[in-house]
N, C-alpha and C positions, 0 to 999 in steps of 0.2 A: 218060241224057242231061240232068241236074242236074250232074253233073261235066264235061259240057261246054259247061253259061253259065255255070259259076262259073271256067271256065277261061278261054272268051271275052271276062266280063266284066274280070277279073285282067289279062290282056293289054292288052285295052283299054285303062284306066286306067295302069295302067303307061307308057303309050304316051304316054294325054295329059297327063300328068303329065312325064314326058319331054320331052314338045315343050314343054309351059308352062317347066318350068327351062329352056329352050334359049330361049325368045322374052323371058322377063325377065328375061336375059344381054345382051339385043341392043336393048332396046325403053327408051329414056331412062325413066327411074320408073316404067317396072314393076316390076322388082326392086332395085332399086336407089336409093336418095336420094343425088346427088354433093354430099357437101359435104367438100370436098379436105382434109386427107390422105387420109379416110376415105370410105367409099360403104358410110353404113350399110344394110343390108339387110331386108326381105321374106321372099328370096327361099330362106331354111332354114324357112318356112311349109310351101314345096311339098314337101321332104322327110320333114316329118313327118309329114304326113297318107300319101305312100305307107308310112309305119312304121306308120301306125295304121291302114290300109285293109288293105294288101294282107300287110305282114310286114315284120320286121327286115331283112332278107337286101336286098328290092324296095328299103325307103327309103335302104339304103345304096348299093344298084345306082343309084338316081335322086342320091342325094349326092355320089359317083362320077361322073356326067354333068357334074353342077354344077361338081366341082373342074375335069374335062376343060375344059368351055368356060369356066370362069376362065381356065384358062391360055391358052386358045389368045386368047380377047380381050386378055389385057396382052401379048400376044407382037404381034399384028394391030392390034389399036383402044386402046392405050396413052391413060388417062384423063391419066395425069402420068409422068415419068420415074421416081416411084417405085414407081408401077405395075409398070412393066416391070420392076424391078428383086426387091417382093417377091413380085406372083405369079404370076410363071415358073419359080419354086418349089416344085415337089410336097408339102413338108411344109406351107408354108402355103397353097397351093390347092387341096390334093385330099383330102391326111389328118384336116383336122377335117372339112370338108364329110361322105365316107363316114362317120366318127365319130356324126355327128349321125340318122342312122338309123341308128346301135347304141344308142344312150344314150337316145334317144328311143322308138326301139321296147320295150328293154329294161322300161325304167320303164313304160309303157305296159302291157305284158302282164305285169308283175308284180302291178300292182293288179288287173287285169283276173282275173285266176286269184280276187283275195279279192271279187270281182262289184262294182268299185269302176270301171266301165270313167268314165265320166266324170271324175272327180275325178284316174284317172288316164292321160288326156289330156290335161289343162292341166297336173298334174306332168310327165310325158313332154313338153310343150310348151316348158316353162320350161327344164327341163334339157337339150332338144335345142339350143335355142337357143343357154343359156349356155356348149356345147359349143364351138359354134362360134364367137361371141363371146373366149373365153377362148384359147381353142388359138390360132387367126389371132393375137391380141394377143401371146401367150406365145412362139411360134414368131418371130414377128417381133422380139421386144425380144430373145432367143436368138441369131437369128441375124445379124439386120442392125440389133440397136440403136442403135448412134451415128447412123446414117444418118438411121432414123427420126426420133431424138431431134431432130436440125439440119432433119428436115422440120418437126415439132411444134416448131421452136425454145426448145426446154428445154433444159439442160444435161443430159448424160449419165447423171448421176448421180442427176438427178430423173425419169428416164424411165418408173419404175415408178409414179410417185406421177400421172404423165400421162396412162398406161393405165388407170390404178384408177378415177378420172373419167369415162375413155370407158365404161368395162364399167359403173358408176355410172349414166350416162347413157343412151348407144345400147344398150350391151349390155339393161340394167335396158326399156329401152322396146320393145326388139326380143321382148325374151323375154313380158315384156306382152301384143305383137301376137300373138304365138305360141300365147299361151295361151289366147288369147279366139276367133282366125281358124280356128286346126288344128281343133279340136275341133267346132264350128259344120260346116266342110266335110268331115270326116271321119264323123260321126255322118248325114250326108243324103247320102253314098254308098252307107255301110254296110247304110244303109236300102233305099238304092235295090235294092242285090244279096240283098238279103232278098226283095224283089218279084219 
């Protein structure tokens, strides 16, 4: 009976987090803060929560859903022409989102084995969030550096400096938000499961 309840709980939470990811992608200001040519995001928090509460595989699944939905949105509702160019590419839309679940989940489990759950959640949230930021910007620079430099109105030679500023501002802000919110929500969901 206990296994059945646990399985039901896991399926319900996975369904809820998947639905939240979809909603965050389509409801303005719920998952992204549009500041062209970027969209600083808080969606990664949902993926991180899935990794902490359900496990690394489930976090990767929720991240994959985010990546697929992001690609669909780039095709159907692009925020700018740059959106259509960048986010229709699976290396930019899909891979970093899946790896959020992997890196956040593995980091948390590492500290969890040492009995440092809260610390592991905070560090895992930062690692997961920065995984997304660094990989998305890195793939953009690698694949579409000249186009992205033009959109930022910087010389291609200065693109890495501009991206470093983005990581230092948006990326750090996203990581801090993740480190605060993901553990709070995850602990509440884990506590509910124990009851």
